[in-house]
C-alpha positions as CSV (number, residue, x, y, z in Angstrom):
1,M,54.8,65.8,-22.7
2,A,54.8,62.6,-20.3
3,F,51.3,62.8,-20.2
4,G,51.0,62.8,-23.9
5,K,53.2,59.7,-23.9
6,S,51.0,57.7,-21.8
7,K,48.1,58.3,-23.4
8,N,49.9,57.5,-26.7
9,R,50.9,54.0,-24.8
10,R,47.5,53.4,-24.7
11,R,46.4,53.7,-28.1
12,Q,49.0,51.4,-29.2
13,D,48.3,48.9,-26.7
14,A,44.3,49.0,-28.0
15,A,45.4,48.6,-31.6
16,Q,47.7,45.7,-30.6
17,Q,44.9,44.5,-28.8
18,K,42.7,44.8,-32.0
19,E,44.9,43.6,-34.0
20,A,45.5,40.4,-31.5
21,V,42.2,39.3,-32.5
22,R,42.3,40.5,-36.1
23,G,45.5,38.0,-36.4
24,A,43.6,35.3,-34.9
25,V,40.9,35.3,-37.0
26,R,43.2,35.5,-39.4
27,S,45.0,32.1,-38.4
28,H,42.2,30.4,-36.9
29,G,39.6,31.5,-39.0
30,P,36.0,32.5,-38.4
31,G,35.3,29.9,-35.2
32,V,37.2,31.6,-32.6
33,L,34.9,34.2,-33.1
34,K,32.3,31.5,-32.3
35,V,33.6,30.0,-29.7
36,L,34.2,33.6,-27.6
37,G,30.3,34.0,-28.5
38,L,29.6,30.0,-27.0
39,T,31.7,31.0,-24.2
40,L,30.0,34.5,-23.8
41,G,26.7,32.9,-24.0
42,T,27.6,30.1,-21.7
43,G,28.5,32.2,-18.6
44,L,25.0,33.8,-19.8
45,L,22.6,31.3,-19.5
46,V,25.2,29.8,-15.9
47,W,24.7,33.7,-14.8
48,G,20.3,32.7,-15.5
49,G,20.4,29.9,-14.3
50,V,21.8,31.1,-10.5
51,A,19.7,34.0,-10.5
52,L,16.1,32.2,-11.8
53,R,16.9,29.4,-9.1
54,E,17.5,31.9,-6.3
55,W,14.6,33.2,-7.3
56,A,12.5,30.1,-7.3
57,L,13.6,28.9,-4.0
58,T,12.9,32.0,-2.5
59,S,9.8,33.3,-4.4
60,P,6.2,33.7,-2.1
61,R,4.6,32.2,-5.5
62,F,6.0,28.7,-4.2
63,E,4.9,28.8,-1.1
64,L,2.9,25.7,-0.1
65,E,-0.7,27.1,0.3
66,A,-2.9,23.6,0.2
67,V,-2.6,19.7,0.3
68,S,-5.5,17.4,-1.1
69,F,-5.9,14.1,-0.3
70,S,-7.7,11.5,-1.7
71,G,-8.0,7.7,-1.1
72,L,-8.6,8.5,2.6
73,Q,-10.8,5.7,5.0
74,R,-8.6,4.9,7.7
75,A,-6.1,7.4,7.7
76,S,-6.6,11.1,8.4
77,R,-5.0,13.9,6.0
78,V,-3.7,15.1,10.1
79,E,-2.2,12.2,11.1
80,L,0.0,11.8,7.2
81,L,0.9,15.3,7.0
82,R,2.0,15.3,10.6
83,L,4.3,11.9,9.6
84,A,5.7,13.9,6.5
85,A,6.3,17.1,8.4
86,L,4.6,19.1,5.5
87,T,3.4,22.1,6.8
88,K,1.9,25.9,4.7
89,G,4.8,27.8,4.1
90,Q,7.6,25.2,2.8
91,N,8.4,26.4,-0.8
92,L,7.7,23.5,-3.1
93,W,10.1,23.2,-5.5
94,T,12.5,21.8,-2.1
95,L,9.8,19.4,-1.6
96,D,11.2,15.3,-1.6
97,V,8.4,13.7,-3.2
98,D,10.5,10.3,-2.3
99,A,10.8,11.4,1.7
100,L,7.2,12.8,2.0
101,E,6.0,8.8,0.0
102,R,8.0,6.7,2.2
103,A,7.2,9.1,5.1
104,M,3.2,9.2,5.4
105,H,3.8,4.6,4.5
106,Q,4.9,4.4,7.5
107,H,1.4,5.0,8.6
108,P,0.0,1.7,9.1
109,W,-3.0,1.6,6.8
110,L,-1.5,3.1,3.6
111,R,-0.7,0.7,0.9
112,T,0.4,2.9,-1.1
113,V,0.9,6.9,-1.7
114,E,2.4,9.4,-4.6
115,V,2.8,12.4,-3.7
116,T,2.5,14.8,-7.0
117,R,3.6,18.6,-6.6
118,R,0.9,21.2,-8.3
119,F,2.5,24.3,-9.2
120,P,2.4,26.9,-8.3
121,N,1.5,26.0,-4.0
122,R,-0.2,22.9,-4.6
123,V,0.4,19.2,-3.7
124,S,-2.0,16.8,-3.9
125,V,-1.6,13.5,-2.4
126,E,-3.4,9.6,-3.6
127,V,-3.4,6.8,-1.6
128,T,-4.7,3.2,-1.6
129,E,-5.2,1.9,2.1
130,H,-5.0,-1.7,3.0
131,V,-8.9,-3.8,3.0
132,P,-9.4,-5.3,5.9
133,V,-11.2,-9.0,5.9
134,A,-10.1,-11.2,8.6
135,M,-8.3,-10.8,11.6
136,A,-5.6,-13.2,12.7
137,V,-4.0,-14.4,16.4
138,L,-0.5,-14.4,15.5
139,G,1.2,-14.4,19.4
140,E,-0.7,-10.8,18.9
141,L,-3.8,-9.4,17.0
142,Y,-3.2,-8.4,13.6
143,V,-5.6,-7.2,10.4
144,L,-5.2,-9.3,7.7
145,D,-5.6,-7.8,4.2
146,E,-7.0,-9.7,0.7
147,E,-3.3,-10.5,0.2
148,G,-3.7,-12.9,3.7
149,E,-1.1,-10.2,4.7
150,P,-1.0,-8.8,8.6
151,F,-0.6,-5.4,8.2
152,K,-1.3,-4.2,11.1
153,R,-1.9,-5.0,15.5
154,V,-5.5,-4.5,16.3
155,T,-6.1,-1.7,17.8
156,P,-9.2,-0.4,20.1
157,G,-10.4,2.7,17.4
158,D,-10.3,0.0,15.0
159,G,-14.3,-1.3,15.7
160,L,-13.2,-4.7,13.6
161,D,-16.3,-7.3,12.6
162,L,-14.6,-9.6,10.7
163,P,-13.9,-13.0,11.5
164,L,-10.9,-15.3,13.4
165,V,-8.2,-16.6,11.3
166,T,-6.5,-19.4,14.3
167,G,-4.1,-22.2,13.8
168,L,-1.3,-20.5,13.2
169,D,1.6,-18.8,15.7
170,R,4.1,-16.9,15.3
171,E,7.4,-18.5,15.4
172,G,6.5,-20.5,12.7
173,Y,4.8,-17.2,10.3
174,V,8.2,-15.6,11.6
175,A,9.9,-18.6,10.0
176,D,8.3,-18.7,6.7
177,P,6.5,-15.8,5.7
178,A,5.7,-17.1,2.4
179,A,4.1,-20.3,3.3
180,A,2.3,-18.9,6.4
181,R,0.3,-16.1,4.1
182,E,-0.3,-19.0,1.5
183,R,-2.1,-20.6,4.0
184,L,-3.5,-17.7,5.3
185,R,-5.1,-16.5,1.9
186,S,-6.4,-20.2,1.9
187,A,-8.6,-19.0,4.9
188,L,-9.8,-16.1,3.7
189,T,-10.2,-18.2,-0.1
190,V,-13.1,-20.4,2.3
191,A,-14.3,-17.1,4.5
192,S,-15.0,-15.8,1.0
193,A,-16.6,-18.2,-0.3
194,Y,-18.8,-19.0,2.9
195,A,-19.5,-15.5,3.1
196,R,-21.5,-16.1,-0.4
197,L,-22.7,-19.1,0.1
198,S,-24.2,-18.8,3.7
199,P,-25.7,-15.2,3.7
200,E,-27.3,-16.0,6.7
201,K,-26.9,-13.6,9.1
202,A,-27.5,-16.2,12.3
203,E,-24.6,-18.3,10.4
204,Q,-22.4,-15.8,10.6
205,L,-18.8,-17.1,10.5
206,S,-16.6,-16.7,13.4
207,E,-13.5,-17.8,12.5
208,V,-11.5,-19.9,10.8
209,R,-9.2,-22.9,12.3
210,L,-6.3,-24.0,10.6
211,E,-5.5,-27.6,11.5
212,A,-2.6,-29.7,10.1
213,Q,-4.1,-30.6,6.3
214,S,-7.2,-28.9,6.8
215,L,-9.3,-25.9,8.3
216,A,-12.4,-26.0,10.3
217,L,-15.3,-23.4,10.6
218,V,-16.9,-21.8,13.5
219,T,-20.6,-19.7,12.9
220,A,-21.0,-16.4,15.9
221,S,-24.0,-19.4,17.0
222,G,-20.4,-21.6,18.2
223,Q,-22.0,-24.3,15.5
224,E,-18.6,-26.2,13.9
225,V,-18.1,-27.3,10.9
226,R,-14.6,-29.7,9.9
227,L,-14.0,-29.5,6.4
228,G,-11.1,-30.9,6.0
229,E,-9.5,-31.6,2.3
230,G,-10.6,-31.2,-1.1
231,D,-12.6,-28.5,-2.9
232,S,-13.9,-25.8,-0.7
233,E,-16.8,-24.7,-2.4
234,V,-18.5,-28.1,-3.2
235,K,-18.3,-28.9,0.5
236,L,-19.8,-25.5,1.2
237,Q,-22.0,-26.2,-1.0
238,R,-23.4,-28.9,0.4
239,L,-23.2,-27.4,4.3
240,A,-26.0,-24.8,3.0
241,R,-28.7,-27.9,2.0
242,V,-27.6,-30.1,5.0
243,R,-28.7,-26.9,7.0
244,R,-32.1,-26.4,5.1
245,E,-32.4,-30.0,5.3
246,L,-32.4,-29.6,9.5
247,G,-34.2,-26.3,8.9
248,A,-37.2,-27.9,7.8
249,R,-36.7,-30.9,10.5
250,G,-37.1,-28.1,13.5
251,L,-33.1,-29.5,14.1
252,A,-30.2,-27.8,15.0
253,A,-26.5,-29.2,14.6
254,E,-23.4,-28.8,16.9
255,I,-20.9,-29.8,14.9
256,I,-21.2,-30.6,10.7
257,H,-18.3,-33.6,9.5
258,L,-17.2,-32.6,6.2
259,D,-13.9,-34.3,6.2
260,N,-15.4,-38.0,5.7
261,R,-11.8,-39.2,3.8
262,A,-13.3,-42.4,3.0
263,R,-16.2,-41.2,1.6
264,P,-16.4,-37.5,1.1
265,G,-20.0,-37.3,-0.3
266,W,-20.9,-38.0,3.1
267,V,-22.0,-36.5,5.8
268,A,-21.7,-36.9,9.5
269,V,-24.1,-34.2,11.5
270,K,-23.6,-33.9,16.0
271,I,-27.3,-32.2,16.5
272,S,-27.5,-29.5,19.4
273,S,-29.5,-32.2,21.3
274,P,-27.2,-34.1,23.5
275,A,-30.0,-37.0,23.5
276,S,-29.5,-37.3,19.7
277,E,-27.4,-37.7,17.0
278,R,-26.5,-38.7,13.1
279,S,-24.0,-40.0,11.6
280,G,-23.4,-41.5,8.2
281,A,-25.6,-39.4,6.2
282,S,-25.0,-38.9,3.3
283,M,-25.3,-35.6,1.0
284,R,-24.4,-36.4,-2.3
């Protein structure tokens, strides 16, 4: 008898719950069913998202198998992988691309670096490197890129044969980096123009010396060319004519002055032979 009463009570409770739902629908309309459906759907999505994330973070399908590099000239893949602590078997979903780029960018030769995850199991790294165009004495010897940026110290393994820029010191560079880089860029501009206008191997440029308001060039043979102020391209063209004339006469110059402010078109030449010297030769 007691058992029968308990069973009847359960039936009564179920009936009451159904009636409550019907009452809610009658009171609030069909919207309550939508809310219940959305709640259930959201719960399923959350559960599915958690399960999917767990699978993605642990599945062997997303374990790193290969890293490809493009743009490497002086930096090596071994060095970059070591800097980034990037190893085979790491999960691609857990890789922090920004952190990898920052780590690789510590390599002194790298100018830019872009890391891309290639699902399911590869990473590609695209880099651009600084292009060395000269070396500068700034307390120590630094490599300059085409922007006049001293991006690294010179090391024995660099194997560089580049013109040397002198006349600046480290203190001046630190005090006003922008002004110092501008002067370095002016030296590089002249060096580039010299390479175009004076391709002779015997007159290869060895040094660009920055002075107070001007600059001077020193060639590999020891010849000094004082450019002074003004249009460097015009002066270098004049230099080429002077050299041709000297060569035709079988002479060699120790110093060539192109820095005459009063008469910019005049060239003064000190011949290598100590017994003779020619000055005031007009070359227009």
